[in-house]
Backbone as ProteinMPNN parsed JSONL, in Angstrom:
{"seq_chain_A": "MSYGEAYSASTSVSVVNFAEDEIKNLAGELSEYLSVYSVIEDEQVYAKILKLVNRFLEIVSPITYYPEIASAVFSKIELRLWEVEIPGTLVEELFLNTYRLKQAILAGGSEEASVIGKALAVVLTDLYTRVEADELINLVSRLEEQSASTEGLEKILTLSVLTLIAATNQ", "coords_chain_A": {"N_chain_A": [[-83.336, -35.681, 11.699], [-85.061, -38.251, 10.172], [-84.732, -41.822, 9.647], [-85.863, -42.627, 7.148], [-85.959, -40.141, 5.826], [-83.287, -39.664, 5.317], [-82.746, -40.977, 3.011], [-84.38, -39.975, 1.079], [-83.628, -38.231, -0.949], [-82.086, -39.622, -2.869], [-83.021, -42.221, -3.05], [-86.004, -44.01, -3.215], [-88.355, -44.504, -0.552], [-89.799, -46.879, -0.635], [-88.128, -48.584, -2.083], [-85.978, -48.773, -0.328], [-87.287, -49.991, 1.852], [-87.989, -52.43, 0.662], [-85.442, -53.495, 0.167], [-84.527, -53.705, 2.807], [-86.332, -55.576, 3.797], [-85.563, -57.796, 2.271], [-82.982, -58.11, 3.269], [-83.507, -58.737, 5.951], [-84.749, -61.205, 5.559], [-82.6, -62.638, 4.424], [-80.835, -62.633, 6.611], [-82.34, -64.067, 8.498], [-82.582, -66.59, 7.22], [-79.851, -67.217, 7.068], [-79.206, -67.47, 9.787], [-80.679, -69.759, 10.443], [-79.412, -71.707, 8.802], [-76.84, -71.599, 9.86], [-77.284, -72.669, 12.382], [-78.033, -75.285, 11.7], [-75.693, -76.129, 10.409], [-73.928, -76.099, 12.517], [-74.502, -78.404, 13.808], [-74.542, -80.524, 11.929], [-72.042, -80.795, 9.728], [-72.459, -80.292, 6.769], [-71.725, -80.162, 3.333], [-73.508, -79.08, 1.471], [-75.117, -77.486, 3.06], [-73.228, -75.663, 3.963], [-72.609, -74.485, 1.5], [-74.997, -73.158, 1.019], [-74.914, -71.307, 3.105], [-72.755, -69.735, 2.254], [-73.851, -68.764, -0.127], [-75.947, -67.142, 0.814], [-74.503, -65.233, 2.323], [-72.925, -64.166, 0.285], [-74.929, -63.012, -1.332], [-75.798, -60.989, 0.374], [-73.427, -59.505, 0.459], [-73.321, -58.606, -2.173], [-75.377, -56.741, -2.109], [-74.403, -54.734, -0.383], [-72.075, -53.93, -1.545], [-70.025, -51.712, -3.537], [-67.261, -51.652, -1.193], [-64.861, -49.645, 0.578], [-61.527, -50.629, 0.593], [-59.383, -51.354, 3.224], [-56.249, -52.144, 3.995], [-55.046, -52.489, 6.55], [-57.178, -52.978, 8.235], [-58.226, -55.311, 7.136], [-56.07, -57.047, 7.597], [-56.038, -57.085, 10.415], [-58.585, -58.192, 11.005], [-58.595, -60.734, 9.67], [-56.485, -61.963, 10.94], [-57.273, -62.192, 13.567], [-59.831, -63.339, 13.904], [-60.803, -66.427, 14.678], [-62.712, -68.318, 15.378], [-65.691, -69.544, 13.867], [-68.937, -68.431, 12.725], [-70.788, -70.521, 13.041], [-69.651, -72.009, 15.014], [-70.072, -70.943, 17.444], [-72.669, -69.766, 19.631], [-74.784, -67.769, 18.018], [-77.187, -65.426, 18.212], [-80.159, -65.067, 16.213], [-81.112, -62.476, 16.092], [-78.832, -60.938, 16.381], [-77.417, -61.451, 14.032], [-79.248, -60.361, 12.226], [-79.222, -57.651, 13.051], [-76.553, -57.038, 12.481], [-76.527, -57.315, 9.658], [-78.584, -55.438, 8.899], [-77.695, -52.966, 10.05], [-75.245, -52.681, 8.772], [-76.049, -52.444, 6.089], [-77.669, -50.136, 6.317], [-75.772, -48.254, 7.145], [-74.119, -48.147, 4.9], [-75.953, -47.087, 3.013], [-76.529, -44.609, 4.248], [-74.048, -43.353, 4.16], [-73.742, -43.133, 1.391], [-75.858, -41.379, 0.877], [-74.934, -39.12, 2.005], [-75.612, -38.311, 4.524], [-74.323, -37.284, 7.189], [-74.815, -36.975, 9.982], [-76.861, -38.86, 10.495], [-75.522, -41.12, 9.519], [-73.439, -41.28, 11.353], [-74.795, -41.984, 13.713], [-75.815, -44.492, 12.976], [-73.4, -45.782, 12.446], [-72.328, -45.924, 15.023], [-74.196, -47.628, 16.198], [-73.725, -49.927, 14.715], [-71.144, -50.438, 15.587], [-71.626, -51.266, 18.213], [-72.951, -53.697, 17.723], [-70.885, -55.11, 16.433], [-69.034, -55.267, 18.529], [-70.407, -56.957, 20.308], [-70.535, -59.254, 18.712], [-67.769, -59.824, 18.387], [-67.086, -60.484, 20.994], [-68.45, -62.879, 21.264], [-67.248, -64.515, 19.287], [-64.815, -64.709, 20.313], [-62.811, -62.8, 19.715], [-61.519, -60.712, 21.08], [-59.501, -58.797, 20.823], [-60.207, -57.271, 18.684], [-62.158, -55.606, 19.616], [-60.995, -53.322, 20.66], [-60.193, -52.097, 18.279], [-62.697, -51.524, 17.177], [-63.595, -49.66, 19.062], [-61.772, -47.546, 18.661], [-62.421, -46.855, 16.008], [-65.08, -46.146, 16.345], [-64.819, -43.764, 17.701], [-64.043, -42.195, 15.621], [-66.31, -41.828, 14.181], [-67.553, -39.543, 13.329], [-66.424, -38.718, 11.026], [-66.341, -39.254, 7.462], [-64.445, -41.1, 6.533], [-63.905, -42.585, 8.869], [-66.402, -43.785, 9.239], [-66.589, -45.288, 6.886], [-64.545, -47.07, 7.396], [-65.615, -48.498, 9.557], [-67.714, -49.71, 8.225], [-66.274, -51.299, 6.381], [-64.958, -52.93, 8.224], [-67.138, -54.363, 9.272], [-68.083, -55.812, 7.0], [-65.781, -57.309, 6.282], [-65.505, -58.79, 8.604], [-67.744, -60.441, 8.526], [-67.094, -61.964, 6.276], [-64.686, -63.212, 7.139], [-65.642, -64.65, 9.34], [-67.189, -66.6, 8.222], [-65.707, -68.111, 6.537], [-64.222, -71.274, 5.824]], "CA_chain_A": [[-83.65, -36.328, 10.44], [-85.438, -39.649, 10.363], [-84.052, -42.78, 8.772], [-86.428, -42.536, 5.802], [-85.583, -38.873, 5.217], [-81.89, -39.714, 4.89], [-82.671, -41.584, 1.691], [-85.398, -39.436, 0.192], [-83.049, -37.531, -2.088], [-81.551, -40.484, -3.917], [-83.637, -43.539, -3.065], [-87.364, -43.961, -2.683], [-88.524, -45.258, 0.683], [-90.258, -48.233, -0.947], [-86.957, -49.372, -2.47], [-85.236, -49.028, 0.911], [-88.045, -50.984, 2.615], [-87.846, -53.711, -0.024], [-84.089, -53.98, 0.434], [-84.437, -54.109, 4.213], [-87.064, -56.84, 3.926], [-84.697, -58.843, 1.728], [-81.871, -58.291, 4.203], [-84.048, -59.473, 7.11], [-84.933, -62.589, 5.119], [-81.269, -63.239, 4.307], [-80.314, -62.841, 7.971], [-83.103, -65.16, 9.102], [-82.144, -67.843, 6.596], [-78.47, -67.485, 7.476], [-79.245, -67.959, 11.173], [-81.15, -71.143, 10.412], [-78.385, -72.57, 8.229], [-75.726, -71.663, 10.811], [-77.695, -73.625, 13.419], [-77.961, -76.635, 11.123], [-74.29, -76.459, 10.133], [-73.237, -76.328, 13.787], [-74.793, -79.78, 14.215], [-74.069, -81.42, 10.86], [-71.225, -80.033, 8.791], [-72.783, -80.771, 5.437], [-71.224, -79.235, 2.315], [-74.635, -78.377, 0.854], [-75.525, -76.456, 4.014], [-72.19, -74.627, 3.894], [-72.793, -73.793, 0.218], [-76.135, -72.253, 1.203], [-74.41, -70.214, 3.943], [-71.965, -68.857, 1.382], [-74.757, -68.116, -1.07], [-76.639, -66.082, 1.545], [-73.527, -64.195, 2.634], [-72.568, -63.521, -0.983], [-76.04, -62.15, -1.745], [-75.718, -59.793, 1.206], [-72.273, -58.723, 0.02], [-73.718, -57.934, -3.415], [-76.234, -55.605, -1.763], [-73.649, -53.66, 0.271], [-70.853, -53.613, -2.294], [-68.636, -51.912, -3.135], [-66.762, -51.002, 0.02], [-63.465, -49.209, 0.49], [-60.641, -51.636, 1.182], [-58.327, -50.848, 4.101], [-55.401, -53.31, 4.283], [-54.788, -52.666, 7.985], [-58.377, -53.578, 8.818], [-58.268, -56.702, 6.652], [-55.039, -57.79, 8.315], [-56.484, -57.278, 11.8], [-59.741, -59.098, 11.049], [-58.274, -62.101, 9.273], [-55.53, -62.573, 11.868], [-57.841, -62.317, 14.912], [-61.048, -64.155, 13.953], [-60.485, -67.845, 14.52], [-63.967, -69.074, 15.462], [-66.662, -69.239, 12.816], [-70.269, -68.151, 13.263], [-71.484, -71.757, 13.416], [-68.949, -72.626, 16.137], [-70.536, -70.283, 18.665], [-74.097, -69.473, 19.579], [-75.052, -66.412, 17.563], [-78.637, -65.253, 18.083], [-80.632, -64.553, 14.931], [-81.256, -61.02, 16.164], [-77.512, -60.342, 16.191], [-77.139, -61.522, 12.588], [-80.113, -59.376, 11.576], [-78.7, -56.319, 13.363], [-75.315, -56.88, 11.718], [-76.897, -57.084, 8.265], [-79.332, -54.191, 8.728], [-76.876, -51.791, 10.331], [-74.245, -52.57, 7.707], [-76.761, -51.897, 4.927], [-78.088, -48.759, 6.609], [-74.591, -47.399, 7.147], [-73.73, -47.965, 3.494], [-76.909, -46.163, 2.398], [-76.371, -43.281, 4.853], [-72.811, -42.781, 3.611], [-74.045, -42.759, 0.007], [-76.779, -40.246, 0.891], [-74.239, -37.962, 2.554], [-76.205, -37.953, 5.816], [-73.263, -37.536, 8.168], [-75.349, -37.15, 11.341], [-77.537, -40.16, 10.482], [-74.486, -42.142, 9.345], [-72.707, -41.395, 12.613], [-75.649, -42.736, 14.643], [-75.839, -45.877, 12.499], [-72.047, -46.313, 12.657], [-72.19, -46.268, 16.442], [-75.029, -48.815, 16.426], [-72.992, -51.049, 14.13], [-70.01, -50.703, 16.478], [-72.154, -52.05, 19.336], [-73.199, -55.047, 17.204], [-69.585, -55.744, 16.207], [-68.458, -55.576, 19.841], [-71.102, -58.155, 20.789], [-70.094, -60.373, 17.879], [-66.372, -60.154, 18.701], [-67.084, -61.162, 22.283], [-68.939, -64.245, 21.047], [-66.285, -65.305, 18.504], [-63.561, -64.641, 21.077], [-61.84, -61.946, 19.029], [-61.545, -59.536, 21.949], [-58.528, -57.8, 20.367], [-60.865, -56.405, 17.709], [-63.012, -54.643, 20.312], [-60.227, -52.073, 20.716], [-60.273, -51.497, 16.944], [-64.046, -50.968, 17.065], [-63.639, -48.453, 19.906], [-61.032, -46.478, 17.965], [-63.194, -46.429, 14.838], [-66.299, -45.485, 16.822], [-64.424, -42.393, 18.023], [-63.89, -41.486, 14.349], [-67.567, -41.965, 13.447], [-68.02, -38.257, 12.81], [-65.832, -38.515, 9.7], [-66.728, -40.231, 6.441], [-63.452, -42.173, 6.506], [-64.146, -43.433, 10.035], [-67.609, -44.576, 8.963], [-66.248, -46.277, 5.856], [-63.743, -48.104, 8.041], [-66.535, -49.351, 10.317], [-68.405, -50.503, 7.205], [-65.305, -52.294, 5.917], [-64.762, -53.861, 9.335], [-68.311, -55.23, 9.34], [-68.101, -56.712, 5.845], [-64.666, -58.267, 6.375], [-65.807, -59.69, 9.722], [-68.679, -61.436, 8.019], [-66.34, -62.868, 5.388], [-63.755, -64.011, 7.941], [-66.359, -65.529, 10.262], [-67.901, -67.652, 7.485], [-64.75, -68.916, 5.752], [-63.834, -72.513, 6.508]], "C_chain_A": [[-83.985, -37.786, 10.718], [-84.688, -40.529, 9.378], [-84.551, -42.663, 7.34], [-86.038, -41.26, 5.09], [-84.158, -38.882, 4.702], [-81.765, -40.238, 3.472], [-83.599, -40.951, 0.678], [-84.819, -38.769, -1.045], [-82.645, -38.477, -3.21], [-82.257, -41.826, -4.042], [-85.052, -43.427, -2.514], [-87.465, -44.864, -1.463], [-88.962, -46.686, 0.382], [-89.104, -49.131, -1.37], [-86.143, -49.726, -1.23], [-85.954, -50.096, 1.726], [-87.928, -52.363, 1.987], [-86.473, -54.311, 0.256], [-83.962, -54.445, 1.874], [-85.201, -55.403, 4.465], [-86.22, -58.001, 3.409], [-83.553, -59.144, 2.686], [-82.326, -59.053, 5.455], [-84.242, -60.948, 6.762], [-83.599, -63.315, 4.996], [-80.702, -63.564, 5.683], [-81.027, -64.0, 8.659], [-82.701, -66.514, 8.55], [-80.735, -68.209, 7.033], [-78.437, -68.039, 8.891], [-79.669, -69.419, 11.221], [-80.07, -72.082, 9.882], [-77.152, -72.672, 9.134], [-76.04, -72.668, 11.914], [-77.583, -75.061, 12.923], [-76.498, -77.04, 10.946], [-73.5, -76.708, 11.416], [-73.428, -77.762, 14.273], [-74.266, -80.782, 13.19], [-73.321, -80.595, 9.821], [-71.355, -80.621, 7.385], [-72.359, -79.723, 4.406], [-72.351, -78.461, 1.63], [-75.142, -77.256, 1.761], [-74.509, -75.32, 3.988], [-72.306, -73.824, 2.599], [-73.942, -72.796, 0.309], [-75.731, -71.058, 2.072], [-73.642, -69.223, 3.083], [-72.842, -68.1, 0.393], [-75.484, -66.947, -0.401], [-75.706, -64.919, 1.869], [-73.147, -63.446, 1.358], [-73.678, -62.609, -1.492], [-76.032, -60.866, -0.928], [-74.569, -58.898, 0.761], [-72.558, -57.99, -1.291], [-74.523, -56.674, -3.115], [-75.41, -54.447, -1.21], [-72.363, -53.27, -0.452], [-71.082, -52.399, -3.185], [-68.337, -51.218, -1.8], [-65.328, -50.555, -0.243], [-62.606, -50.238, 1.214], [-59.543, -50.938, 1.983], [-57.471, -52.041, 4.516], [-55.176, -53.557, 5.771], [-55.99, -53.292, 8.684], [-58.484, -55.043, 8.404], [-57.273, -57.561, 7.414], [-55.483, -58.084, 9.745], [-57.601, -58.31, 11.877], [-59.328, -60.533, 10.753], [-57.232, -62.758, 10.175], [-56.145, -62.842, 13.247], [-59.085, -63.193, 14.993], [-60.686, -65.596, 13.646], [-61.727, -68.719, 14.583], [-64.901, -68.623, 14.355], [-68.044, -69.096, 13.434], [-71.009, -69.403, 13.703], [-70.823, -72.463, 14.59], [-69.349, -72.029, 17.484], [-72.021, -70.0, 18.524], [-74.303, -67.999, 19.232], [-76.563, -66.264, 17.403], [-79.008, -64.666, 16.713], [-80.768, -63.044, 14.931], [-79.921, -60.31, 15.951], [-77.136, -60.35, 14.705], [-77.981, -60.479, 11.866], [-79.616, -57.953, 11.825], [-77.408, -56.038, 12.603], [-75.644, -56.547, 10.267], [-77.567, -55.719, 8.085], [-78.47, -52.953, 8.972], [-75.767, -51.597, 9.302], [-74.883, -51.943, 6.471], [-77.123, -50.428, 5.159], [-76.894, -47.8, 6.613], [-74.137, -47.13, 5.722], [-74.644, -46.94, 2.824], [-76.764, -44.746, 2.951], [-75.109, -42.59, 4.347], [-73.065, -42.307, 2.183], [-74.927, -41.519, -0.071], [-76.125, -38.978, 1.443], [-74.798, -37.49, 3.885], [-75.24, -38.205, 6.952], [-73.791, -37.739, 9.583], [-76.032, -38.516, 11.47], [-76.512, -41.287, 10.387], [-73.709, -42.354, 10.634], [-73.492, -42.215, 13.637], [-75.659, -44.221, 14.26], [-74.471, -46.527, 12.7], [-71.825, -46.723, 14.102], [-73.015, -47.506, 16.786], [-74.338, -50.062, 15.875], [-71.792, -51.414, 14.996], [-70.449, -51.538, 17.68], [-72.376, -53.499, 18.906], [-71.872, -55.787, 17.004], [-68.922, -56.125, 17.526], [-69.089, -56.837, 20.415], [-70.628, -59.381, 20.01], [-68.667, -60.79, 18.22], [-66.243, -60.847, 20.046], [-67.461, -62.631, 22.099], [-67.95, -65.104, 20.264], [-64.88, -65.244, 19.102], [-62.45, -63.924, 20.321], [-61.777, -60.612, 19.778], [-60.58, -58.437, 21.503], [-59.173, -56.817, 19.389], [-61.798, -55.389, 18.362], [-62.301, -53.301, 20.435], [-60.266, -51.346, 19.378], [-61.643, -50.848, 16.749], [-64.137, -49.661, 17.856], [-62.93, -47.286, 19.232], [-61.819, -45.952, 16.77], [-64.474, -45.708, 15.252], [-66.004, -44.031, 17.178], [-64.291, -41.548, 16.764], [-65.195, -41.438, 13.557], [-68.16, -40.644, 12.969], [-67.468, -37.995, 11.413], [-66.283, -39.603, 8.733], [-65.743, -41.388, 6.412], [-63.64, -43.127, 7.689], [-65.352, -44.34, 9.836], [-67.342, -45.644, 7.906], [-65.396, -47.397, 6.429], [-64.609, -49.04, 8.881], [-67.296, -50.265, 9.358], [-67.505, -51.625, 6.693], [-65.083, -53.354, 6.98], [-65.919, -54.852, 9.42], [-68.316, -56.26, 8.218], [-66.983, -57.755, 5.934], [-64.86, -59.243, 7.537], [-66.734, -60.801, 9.266], [-67.974, -62.449, 7.111], [-65.441, -63.792, 6.212], [-64.478, -65.033, 8.821], [-67.185, -66.601, 9.564], [-66.985, -68.455, 6.583], [-64.376, -70.153, 6.541], [-62.363, -72.532, 6.807]], "O_chain_A": [[-83.251, -38.469, 11.432], [-84.095, -40.051, 8.411], [-83.747, -42.605, 6.411], [-85.807, -41.273, 3.881], [-83.847, -38.178, 3.741], [-80.772, -39.964, 2.799], [-83.602, -41.356, -0.485], [-85.467, -38.748, -2.091], [-82.844, -38.163, -4.383], [-82.1, -42.505, -5.057], [-85.27, -42.818, -1.467], [-86.753, -45.862, -1.354], [-88.542, -47.615, 1.073], [-89.1, -50.319, -1.048], [-85.671, -50.855, -1.097], [-85.313, -51.013, 2.24], [-87.784, -53.359, 2.696], [-86.36, -55.501, 0.549], [-83.348, -55.48, 2.135], [-84.766, -56.235, 5.26], [-86.167, -59.062, 4.031], [-83.197, -60.305, 2.889], [-81.603, -59.915, 5.954], [-83.939, -61.83, 7.566], [-83.474, -64.467, 5.411], [-80.152, -64.645, 5.894], [-80.393, -64.818, 9.326], [-82.503, -67.469, 9.3], [-80.453, -69.369, 7.335], [-77.704, -68.991, 9.162], [-79.086, -70.22, 11.953], [-79.841, -73.145, 10.459], [-76.494, -73.711, 9.17], [-75.168, -73.43, 12.333], [-77.1, -75.941, 13.635], [-76.111, -78.157, 11.289], [-72.515, -77.446, 11.405], [-72.624, -78.275, 15.051], [-73.621, -81.768, 13.548], [-73.923, -79.785, 9.117], [-70.483, -81.341, 6.899], [-72.608, -78.532, 4.591], [-72.163, -77.305, 1.25], [-75.549, -76.199, 1.279], [-74.885, -74.148, 3.989], [-72.119, -72.607, 2.608], [-73.866, -71.709, -0.263], [-76.15, -69.93, 1.813], [-73.856, -68.014, 3.174], [-72.597, -66.927, 0.111], [-75.617, -65.879, -0.997], [-76.077, -63.756, 1.708], [-73.059, -62.218, 1.362], [-73.395, -61.539, -2.03], [-76.234, -59.779, -1.47], [-74.716, -57.678, 0.692], [-72.084, -56.872, -1.49], [-74.367, -55.657, -3.792], [-75.686, -53.291, -1.532], [-71.647, -52.372, -0.009], [-72.22, -52.098, -3.545], [-69.064, -50.328, -1.357], [-64.674, -51.031, -1.17], [-62.934, -50.662, 2.323], [-58.862, -50.046, 1.478], [-57.919, -52.87, 5.309], [-55.12, -54.707, 6.207], [-55.823, -54.059, 9.631], [-58.794, -55.907, 9.223], [-57.596, -58.674, 7.829], [-55.322, -59.204, 10.23], [-57.565, -59.203, 12.722], [-59.671, -61.446, 11.504], [-57.107, -63.982, 10.178], [-55.601, -63.633, 14.016], [-59.37, -63.744, 16.057], [-60.318, -65.943, 12.524], [-61.792, -69.751, 13.916], [-64.897, -67.458, 13.958], [-68.291, -69.583, 14.537], [-71.789, -69.349, 14.654], [-71.381, -73.427, 15.115], [-68.996, -72.561, 18.536], [-72.559, -69.996, 17.416], [-74.035, -67.109, 20.039], [-77.157, -66.914, 16.543], [-78.261, -63.874, 16.14], [-80.567, -62.397, 13.904], [-79.882, -59.208, 15.403], [-76.601, -59.369, 14.188], [-77.479, -59.783, 10.984], [-79.592, -57.138, 10.903], [-77.194, -54.92, 12.134], [-75.094, -55.597, 9.71], [-77.167, -54.936, 7.223], [-78.51, -52.003, 8.191], [-75.395, -50.463, 8.998], [-74.324, -51.02, 5.877], [-76.903, -49.583, 4.291], [-76.999, -46.669, 6.138], [-73.806, -45.995, 5.381], [-74.167, -46.029, 2.147], [-76.867, -43.78, 2.196], [-75.106, -41.377, 4.133], [-72.653, -41.21, 1.807], [-74.77, -40.699, -0.976], [-76.698, -37.892, 1.357], [-74.489, -36.384, 4.33], [-75.327, -39.238, 7.616], [-73.275, -38.582, 10.316], [-75.806, -39.239, 12.44], [-76.62, -42.29, 11.092], [-73.359, -43.485, 10.971], [-72.919, -43.043, 14.345], [-75.528, -45.093, 15.119], [-74.391, -47.695, 13.082], [-71.205, -47.752, 14.373], [-72.58, -48.34, 17.58], [-74.366, -51.123, 16.499], [-71.461, -52.593, 15.121], [-69.715, -52.425, 18.117], [-72.03, -54.425, 19.64], [-71.753, -56.958, 17.366], [-68.314, -57.19, 17.629], [-68.386, -57.693, 20.952], [-70.352, -60.426, 20.6], [-68.383, -61.983, 18.33], [-65.381, -61.709, 20.219], [-66.86, -63.516, 22.709], [-67.821, -66.297, 20.539], [-63.9, -65.666, 18.488], [-61.306, -64.376, 20.29], [-61.955, -59.541, 19.198], [-60.821, -57.261, 21.779], [-58.739, -55.671, 19.276], [-62.188, -54.412, 17.724], [-62.936, -52.252, 20.326], [-60.361, -50.119, 19.34], [-61.736, -49.743, 16.215], [-64.692, -48.675, 17.372], [-63.435, -46.163, 19.234], [-61.877, -44.743, 16.545], [-64.903, -44.767, 14.584], [-66.851, -43.16, 16.977], [-64.411, -40.324, 16.822], [-65.193, -41.051, 12.389], [-69.173, -40.641, 12.27], [-67.988, -37.142, 10.693], [-66.57, -40.73, 9.136], [-66.153, -42.541, 6.281], [-63.544, -44.343, 7.525], [-65.332, -45.511, 10.214], [-67.817, -46.774, 8.024], [-65.508, -48.546, 6.001], [-64.362, -50.246, 8.915], [-67.497, -51.446, 9.641], [-67.937, -52.772, 6.588], [-65.025, -54.544, 6.672], [-65.7, -56.047, 9.617], [-68.529, -57.448, 8.463], [-67.212, -58.939, 5.691], [-64.426, -60.393, 7.461], [-66.523, -61.969, 9.592], [-68.239, -63.649, 7.183], [-65.435, -65.006, 6.008], [-63.988, -66.144, 9.022], [-67.815, -67.425, 10.227], [-67.438, -69.393, 5.926], [-64.229, -70.106, 7.763], [-61.863, -73.5, 7.381]]}, "name": "protein", "num_of_chains": 1, "seq": "MSYGEAYSASTSVSVVNFAEDEIKNLAGELSEYLSVYSVIEDEQVYAKILKLVNRFLEIVSPITYYPEIASAVFSKIELRLWEVEIPGTLVEELFLNTYRLKQAILAGGSEEASVIGKALAVVLTDLYTRVEADELINLVSRLEEQSASTEGLEKILTLSVLTLIAATNQ"}
């Protein structure tokens, strides 16, 4: 099954493409503002970062809340995205794979969702290495092993969203 076919039942491809274009734009803008904020910590720049992240969260919401995942993420992520060098491609992959996983779960495409969940796990592992949250890599590995189940995929989705929130909070 192709990516587009996974959404044909409930969402037209043009809507998916439009959403993905918006997500790419959000990721690109976020990367630029993170670079600026890493040099000059201006409150207006930080406000723009939050606005971009919040818009992305609106697109992928709602998610299932797992307290154990929230506890792990918020206790282990100490560096923020602007404190480390995060390539724009990594931000884009994080956004796109998070969105695609959400859509695949909604469409009930378990095989497609599993593939996307594994791709998102790779992105999260790269991100955790960069923000020096190596303890979370083990959590990603455990969840990746559960990517055949809807609950495992929802946990990966939750992990991605909470990581983004934790890594952009001051």
